[in-house]
C-alpha positions as CSV (number, residue, x, y, z in Angstrom):
1,X,13.8,-45.1,25.2
2,X,12.4,-41.6,24.8
3,X,10.6,-41.9,28.1
4,X,13.8,-42.9,29.9
5,X,15.7,-40.0,28.2
6,X,13.0,-37.5,29.3
7,X,13.2,-38.8,32.9
8,X,17.0,-38.4,32.9
9,X,16.7,-34.8,31.6
10,X,14.0,-34.1,34.2
11,X,16.1,-35.5,37.0
12,X,19.1,-33.4,35.9
13,X,16.9,-30.3,35.8
14,X,15.6,-31.1,39.3
15,X,19.1,-31.6,40.7
16,X,20.2,-28.3,39.1
17,X,17.3,-26.5,40.8
18,X,18.1,-28.1,44.2
19,X,21.8,-27.3,43.9
20,X,21.0,-23.7,42.9
21,X,18.7,-23.4,45.8
22,X,21.3,-24.8,48.2
23,X,23.9,-22.3,46.9
24,X,21.4,-19.4,47.1
25,X,20.4,-20.3,50.7
26,X,24.1,-20.6,51.7
27,X,24.7,-17.1,50.4
28,X,21.6,-15.9,52.2
29,X,23.0,-17.4,55.4
30,X,26.3,-15.5,55.0
31,X,24.3,-12.3,54.5
32,X,22.2,-12.9,57.6
33,X,25.3,-13.7,59.6
34,X,26.5,-10.2,58.9
35,X,23.5,-8.5,60.5
36,X,24.1,-5.5,62.7
37,X,24.3,-6.4,66.4
38,X,21.3,-5.4,68.4
39,X,19.0,-5.0,65.3
40,X,16.3,-7.3,64.0
41,X,17.3,-8.6,60.6
42,X,14.6,-8.6,57.8
43,X,15.5,-10.8,54.9
44,X,14.1,-9.4,51.7
45,X,13.9,-11.4,48.5
46,X,13.4,-9.3,45.4
47,X,13.6,-9.7,41.6
48,X,15.0,-6.3,40.6
49,X,18.3,-6.5,38.7
50,X,20.5,-4.1,36.8
51,X,19.9,-0.4,37.4
52,X,16.7,-1.1,39.2
53,X,18.5,-3.2,41.8
54,X,20.9,-0.3,42.5
55,X,17.9,2.1,43.1
56,X,16.3,-0.5,45.5
57,X,19.5,-1.0,47.4
58,X,19.9,2.7,47.9
59,X,16.3,2.9,49.3
60,X,17.1,-0.1,51.6
61,X,20.3,1.7,52.8
62,X,18.4,4.9,53.5
63,X,15.8,2.9,55.6
64,X,18.5,1.2,57.5
65,X,20.2,4.5,58.3
66,X,16.9,6.2,59.2
67,X,16.4,4.1,62.4
68,X,18.3,1.7,64.7
69,X,15.8,-1.1,65.3
70,X,15.9,-3.1,62.0
71,X,18.3,-4.0,59.3
72,X,16.8,-5.0,55.9
73,X,19.0,-7.4,53.9
74,X,18.1,-7.3,50.2
75,X,18.8,-10.5,48.3
76,X,18.3,-10.9,44.5
77,X,16.3,-14.1,44.2
78,X,16.2,-14.2,40.4
79,X,13.2,-13.6,38.1
80,X,9.7,-13.6,39.5
81,X,9.2,-17.2,38.4
82,X,12.4,-18.5,39.9
83,X,12.0,-16.5,43.1
84,X,8.5,-17.9,43.8
85,X,9.7,-21.4,43.1
86,X,12.4,-21.0,45.6
87,X,9.9,-19.5,48.0
88,X,7.5,-22.4,47.6
89,X,10.4,-24.8,48.4
90,X,11.3,-23.0,51.6
91,X,7.9,-22.2,53.1
92,X,7.8,-23.2,56.7
93,X,11.5,-23.5,57.1
94,X,13.9,-21.1,58.8
95,X,15.5,-20.1,55.5
96,X,12.3,-18.6,53.9
97,X,12.5,-14.8,53.5
98,X,10.7,-12.5,55.8
99,X,9.6,-10.3,52.9
100,X,9.3,-11.2,49.3
101,X,8.5,-9.4,46.1
102,X,6.3,-11.2,43.5
103,X,4.5,-10.1,40.4
104,X,0.8,-9.8,40.0
105,X,0.5,-12.9,37.8
106,X,1.7,-15.0,40.8
107,X,-0.7,-13.4,43.2
108,X,-3.0,-16.4,43.3
109,X,0.0,-18.8,43.9
110,X,1.0,-16.7,46.8
111,X,-2.5,-16.9,48.3
112,X,-2.6,-20.6,47.6
113,X,0.6,-21.2,49.6
114,X,-1.1,-19.9,52.7
115,X,2.3,-18.7,53.9
116,X,1.8,-14.9,54.2
117,X,-0.1,-12.5,56.4
118,X,-2.3,-9.9,54.7
119,X,-0.8,-6.4,55.1
120,X,-4.4,-5.3,56.0
121,X,-3.7,-6.6,59.5
122,X,-1.0,-3.9,60.0
123,X,-3.1,-1.3,58.2
124,X,-5.9,-1.8,60.6
125,X,-3.7,-2.0,63.6
126,X,-1.8,1.2,62.9
127,X,-4.7,3.0,61.2
128,X,-2.5,3.5,58.2
129,X,-3.8,6.0,55.7
130,X,-4.3,3.8,52.6
131,X,-6.0,6.6,50.8
132,X,-2.6,8.2,50.1
133,X,-2.0,5.4,47.6
134,X,-3.8,5.4,44.2
135,X,-7.1,3.4,44.6
136,X,-6.6,2.1,41.1
137,X,-3.4,0.4,42.3
138,X,-4.5,-1.0,45.6
139,X,-7.6,-2.4,44.0
140,X,-5.4,-4.9,42.1
141,X,-4.1,-6.4,45.4
142,X,-7.3,-6.6,47.4
143,X,-8.9,-10.0,48.2
144,X,-12.4,-9.7,49.6
145,X,-11.8,-6.0,50.1
146,X,-8.7,-6.5,52.2
147,X,-5.2,-5.7,51.0
148,X,-3.2,-8.9,50.7
149,X,0.2,-7.4,49.8
150,X,1.6,-3.9,49.4
151,X,2.0,-2.6,45.8
152,X,5.5,-1.5,45.1
153,X,6.8,-1.4,41.5
154,X,3.7,-0.5,39.5
155,X,3.1,0.1,35.8
156,X,0.4,0.1,33.2
157,X,0.3,-0.4,29.4
158,X,0.8,2.8,27.3
159,X,1.4,3.5,23.6
160,X,4.8,4.9,22.7
161,X,5.5,6.7,19.4
162,X,8.4,8.5,17.7
163,X,7.4,12.2,17.6
164,X,10.5,13.0,15.5
165,X,9.4,10.6,12.7
166,X,5.9,11.9,12.9
167,X,7.2,15.5,12.4
168,X,9.5,14.3,9.6
169,X,6.7,12.7,7.6
170,X,4.0,15.3,8.4
171,X,1.9,13.0,10.6
172,X,-0.1,14.7,13.4
173,X,0.7,13.7,17.0
174,X,-1.6,11.1,18.5
175,X,-4.4,12.2,20.8
176,X,-3.9,11.4,24.5
177,X,-6.5,8.6,24.4
178,X,-6.3,7.2,20.8
179,X,-8.8,5.0,19.1
180,X,-7.8,2.0,17.0
181,X,-8.3,4.0,13.9
182,X,-6.0,6.8,15.2
183,X,-3.2,4.2,15.5
184,X,-4.0,2.5,12.2
185,X,-4.1,5.7,10.2
186,X,-0.8,6.8,11.7
187,X,0.9,3.4,11.2
188,X,-0.2,3.2,7.5
189,X,0.8,6.8,6.8
190,X,4.2,6.4,8.4
191,X,4.9,3.2,6.5
192,X,3.8,4.6,3.1
193,X,5.5,8.0,3.5
194,X,8.8,6.4,4.6
195,X,8.5,4.1,1.6
196,X,8.8,1.1,3.9
197,X,11.9,2.3,5.7
198,X,9.8,2.5,8.9
199,X,7.1,0.1,9.9
200,X,4.2,1.9,11.4
201,X,3.7,-0.2,14.5
202,X,4.2,-3.4,16.4
203,X,2.5,-5.1,19.4
204,X,4.5,-7.9,21.0
205,X,3.1,-11.3,21.3
206,X,2.9,-11.0,25.1
207,X,-0.2,-12.3,27.0
208,X,-0.4,-9.4,29.3
209,X,-1.0,-6.8,26.5
210,X,-4.4,-8.3,25.3
211,X,-5.6,-8.3,28.9
212,X,-4.9,-4.6,28.9
213,X,-6.8,-4.0,25.6
214,X,-9.9,-5.8,26.8
215,X,-9.8,-4.1,30.3
216,X,-9.9,-0.8,28.4
217,X,-13.2,-1.9,27.0
218,X,-14.6,-2.9,30.4
219,X,-14.3,-6.6,29.5
220,X,-13.1,-9.5,31.6
221,X,-10.6,-12.3,31.1
222,X,-12.5,-14.8,33.3
223,X,-16.1,-15.0,34.7
224,X,-17.3,-14.1,38.2
225,X,-16.0,-10.5,37.9
226,X,-12.5,-11.6,36.8
227,X,-12.4,-14.2,39.6
228,X,-12.8,-11.6,42.3
229,X,-16.5,-12.2,43.2
230,X,-16.2,-16.0,43.2
231,X,-13.7,-18.5,42.0
232,X,-13.3,-18.3,38.2
233,X,-14.7,-21.3,36.4
234,X,-14.6,-20.1,32.7
235,X,-12.4,-18.0,30.6
236,X,-13.9,-15.3,28.3
237,X,-11.1,-15.1,25.7
238,X,-13.4,-15.2,22.7
239,X,-15.3,-12.1,23.9
240,X,-16.4,-9.3,21.6
241,X,-13.8,-7.1,23.2
242,X,-10.9,-9.5,22.5
243,X,-12.2,-10.2,18.9
244,X,-12.2,-6.4,18.3
245,X,-8.7,-6.1,19.5
246,X,-7.3,-9.0,17.4
247,X,-9.3,-8.0,14.3
248,X,-7.7,-4.6,14.6
249,X,-4.2,-6.0,14.8
250,X,-4.8,-8.3,11.9
251,X,-6.1,-5.4,9.8
252,X,-2.9,-3.4,10.4
253,X,-0.9,-6.5,9.4
254,X,-2.9,-6.9,6.2
255,X,-2.1,-3.2,5.3
256,X,1.6,-3.9,5.6
257,X,2.1,-1.4,8.5
258,X,3.0,-3.9,11.2
259,X,6.3,-5.5,12.3
260,X,6.0,-8.9,14.0
261,X,9.0,-9.7,16.3
262,X,7.6,-13.0,17.5
263,X,7.5,-14.1,21.1
264,X,9.7,-14.3,24.2
265,X,12.2,-12.0,25.7
266,X,14.2,-11.8,22.5
267,X,11.0,-10.3,20.8
268,X,10.8,-7.7,23.5
269,X,14.5,-6.8,23.1
270,X,14.2,-6.6,19.3
271,X,11.1,-4.5,19.6
272,X,12.9,-2.0,21.8
273,X,16.0,-2.0,19.6
274,X,13.9,-1.3,16.5
275,X,12.1,1.6,18.1
276,X,15.3,3.1,19.3
277,X,16.8,2.6,15.8
278,X,13.8,4.4,14.4
279,X,12.7,1.4,12.4
280,X,9.3,1.1,14.1
281,X,7.1,4.2,14.8
282,X,4.8,2.9,17.5
283,X,4.5,0.1,20.1
284,X,2.5,-0.7,23.1
285,X,4.2,-1.8,26.3
286,X,4.6,-1.3,30.0
287,X,5.0,2.2,31.3
288,X,8.1,1.0,33.1
289,X,10.0,1.3,29.8
290,X,10.0,5.1,30.3
291,X,13.3,4.7,32.2
292,X,14.9,3.0,29.3
293,X,13.6,5.5,26.7
294,X,14.7,8.4,28.9
295,X,18.3,7.1,28.9
296,X,18.6,5.8,25.3
297,X,16.2,7.6,22.9
298,X,18.1,10.0,20.7
299,X,14.8,11.5,19.4
300,X,11.6,13.1,20.6
301,X,9.1,10.5,21.7
302,X,5.5,10.7,22.8
303,X,3.3,8.6,25.1
304,X,-0.4,8.1,25.0
305,X,-3.0,6.0,26.9
306,X,-3.7,2.5,25.8
307,X,-5.9,2.7,22.6
308,X,-9.5,1.7,22.5
309,X,-11.9,0.7,19.7
310,X,-13.8,3.4,17.8
311,X,-17.2,3.9,19.4
312,X,-16.1,2.4,22.7
313,X,-15.3,4.7,25.6
314,X,-11.9,4.0,27.3
315,X,-12.5,2.2,30.6
316,X,-8.9,2.2,31.9
317,X,-6.3,-0.5,32.2
318,X,-5.1,-3.0,34.8
319,X,-2.0,-2.5,36.8
320,X,1.2,-4.5,36.1
321,X,4.3,-4.9,38.2
322,X,4.7,-6.5,41.6
323,X,4.0,-6.2,45.3
324,X,5.5,-7.1,48.7
325,X,4.3,-10.0,51.0
326,X,5.1,-10.7,54.6
327,X,5.7,-14.3,55.6
328,X,3.5,-15.3,58.5
329,X,5.6,-17.9,60.4
330,X,8.1,-15.3,61.5
331,X,8.6,-13.6,64.9
332,X,6.4,-10.6,65.6
333,X,9.5,-8.3,65.7
334,X,10.4,-9.5,62.2
335,X,6.9,-9.0,60.8
336,X,6.8,-5.5,62.4
337,X,10.2,-4.7,60.8
338,X,9.0,-5.8,57.4
339,X,5.9,-3.6,57.8
340,X,8.0,-0.6,58.8
341,X,10.1,-1.0,55.7
342,X,7.0,-1.3,53.6
343,X,5.7,2.0,55.0
344,X,9.1,3.6,54.3
345,X,9.0,2.5,50.7
346,X,5.5,4.0,50.3
347,X,6.5,7.5,51.5
348,X,6.3,10.3,48.8
349,X,10.0,10.8,48.9
350,X,10.9,7.1,48.5
351,X,8.3,6.7,45.7
352,X,9.6,9.8,43.9
353,X,13.1,8.4,43.9
354,X,11.8,5.0,42.8
355,X,10.0,6.5,39.8
356,X,12.9,8.7,38.8
357,X,15.4,5.8,39.0
358,X,13.4,3.0,37.4
359,X,10.5,4.2,35.2
360,X,7.9,2.5,37.4
361,X,5.3,5.1,38.5
362,X,5.0,6.3,42.1
363,X,2.0,4.7,43.8
364,X,1.8,7.5,46.5
365,X,-0.4,10.3,45.2
366,X,1.8,12.9,46.9
367,X,5.0,11.8,45.3
368,X,4.6,14.1,42.3
369,X,4.7,17.0,44.8
370,X,8.3,16.1,45.7
371,X,10.5,18.6,44.0
372,X,12.8,16.2,42.2
373,X,9.9,14.4,40.6
374,X,7.9,17.6,40.0
375,X,10.8,19.1,38.2
376,X,11.4,16.0,36.1
377,X,7.7,15.9,35.1
378,X,7.8,19.6,34.2
379,X,10.8,18.9,32.0
380,X,9.4,15.6,30.5
381,X,5.5,15.6,30.8
382,X,5.5,12.0,29.5
383,X,6.4,10.9,33.0
384,X,2.9,11.9,34.1
385,X,1.0,10.0,31.4
386,X,0.6,6.7,33.2
387,X,-0.8,8.4,36.3
388,X,-3.2,10.5,34.2
389,X,-4.4,7.3,32.6
390,X,-4.8,5.7,36.0
391,X,-6.8,8.7,37.3
392,X,-9.1,8.8,34.3
393,X,-9.8,5.1,34.4
394,X,-12.6,3.4,36.3
395,X,-12.1,1.2,39.3
396,X,-13.9,-2.0,38.5
397,X,-13.3,-5.7,38.0
398,X,-11.8,-5.1,34.6
399,X,-9.2,-2.7,35.8
400,X,-8.5,-4.7,39.0
401,X,-7.2,-7.5,36.7
402,X,-7.9,-11.2,36.5
403,X,-7.4,-13.2,39.7
404,X,-7.2,-17.0,39.1
405,X,-4.7,-19.8,39.4
406,X,-4.2,-20.5,35.7
407,X,-3.3,-17.0,34.5
408,X,0.1,-18.2,33.3
409,X,-1.5,-20.9,31.1
410,X,-4.1,-18.4,29.9
411,X,-1.4,-16.0,28.8
412,X,0.5,-18.8,27.0
413,X,-2.7,-19.8,25.3
414,X,-3.4,-16.3,24.2
415,X,0.2,-15.9,22.9
416,X,-0.3,-19.0,20.8
417,X,-3.6,-17.5,19.5
418,X,-1.8,-14.3,18.7
419,X,0.9,-16.1,16.7
420,X,-1.8,-17.8,14.6
421,X,-3.8,-14.5,14.2
422,X,-0.6,-12.7,13.1
423,X,-0.1,-15.4,10.5
424,X,-3.7,-14.9,9.2
425,X,-5.7,-17.5,11.1
426,X,-9.4,-16.7,11.6
427,X,-9.6,-14.6,14.8
428,X,-12.5,-16.4,16.4
429,X,-11.1,-19.8,15.6
430,X,-7.8,-19.0,17.3
431,X,-9.5,-17.5,20.4
432,X,-11.9,-20.4,20.7
433,X,-9.0,-22.8,21.0
434,X,-7.3,-20.6,23.5
435,X,-10.5,-20.3,25.6
436,X,-11.1,-24.1,25.4
437,X,-7.5,-24.9,26.6
438,X,-7.8,-22.3,29.4
439,X,-11.1,-23.7,30.5
440,X,-9.6,-27.2,30.7
441,X,-6.8,-25.9,32.8
442,X,-9.1,-24.0,35.2
443,X,-11.4,-27.1,35.6
444,X,-8.4,-29.3,36.4
445,X,-7.0,-26.8,39.0
446,X,-10.4,-26.1,40.6
447,X,-11.0,-29.8,41.1
448,X,-8.0,-30.1,43.5
449,X,-7.6,-26.6,45.0
450,X,-9.3,-24.6,47.7
451,X,-11.1,-21.3,47.4
452,X,-8.6,-18.6,46.9
453,X,-11.1,-16.0,48.1
454,X,-11.0,-17.6,51.6
455,X,-7.7,-15.9,52.2
456,X,-7.9,-14.5,55.8
457,X,-5.6,-12.9,58.2
């Protein structure tokens, strides 16, 4: 009976997805039908919503007005996960997008679909100056030394803290590159001096954040140089670096200076709300949150690099965010149009506008020379912190980030381990289980998949 019920539920869910895709593609067809006469239409699926979508649409409009050969039609395709599912279901058909934005966690899936053409082809053809983009950003999207997709909305992990509360309770500002002890001492002092009205810190149960903490110790998530030298076959989640990070968090919890908001999007929203309400003094999250803080914080806030263990030199962190991919089974004119649009988005002026409007940092190194962004940084130096962290970090396998098919399962396993660790479970025991479950997933996937590193133009 239970099996039948589950099958019915699964069937209903599948039908819902199909109906949603049909509706989505119908709307896309209407959009394409409205293309300007005489221009080549570039259909662009993206996952930016809210204010970020408005900024993106403005950039698209500016590109369309800057020339007469192409018309880019932006279409919101839902979250990264929903968008790539739609993409996978339309690959090879005439309704697949010409250009799609996907996040870094889905990079291996995009490679596995074998449906895109590396942007390196266009870079080589046009002798495009890739050095104008931050090497620490492009390294994350290179496969065998070739750029697979164009980085667009980029971010990194940083530490946010309430400078007004620090001043109120006589706590010194954090150093630019804090150690775990720096954060712990401030968290405990803030909790005690506020008599518990403020919790010193939090760190969301979010699988990407531990990856950042271990990258900052020059440690890996999976073997074979984070899956970039050869296909990953084993996870390294119970590494000394991960153990140090989890022990640190568990120690702050034991001292009563930590607020646990749980998991999921609700946890992230509650964390942000608590910080803005001045109930939590510090939290670690994506630098893309700068845009939200700039608009909503009614107090002085500070930003530092991602913390590192005492006695361990900061290595730098991996890039978060998403990139743009060109679908390969499209006419040459369409691919060329997608490439021209990419180049437009990478210009200093466009990147400056993107950072100012969204909070993601500009990936073009010349963007901070654009007057609007330069003036904003002068007024609010916090805007430059993610780039300073990027420039001071090393370019290696750790900061390039993990590249393997099971990164979503790995993050889920780490999140489960974090829940257990936050509840007092032995750190090594929880990480051992996460590592074993991830290894099982990797073995299962590798047995039926091809080598992702064989991605060629």
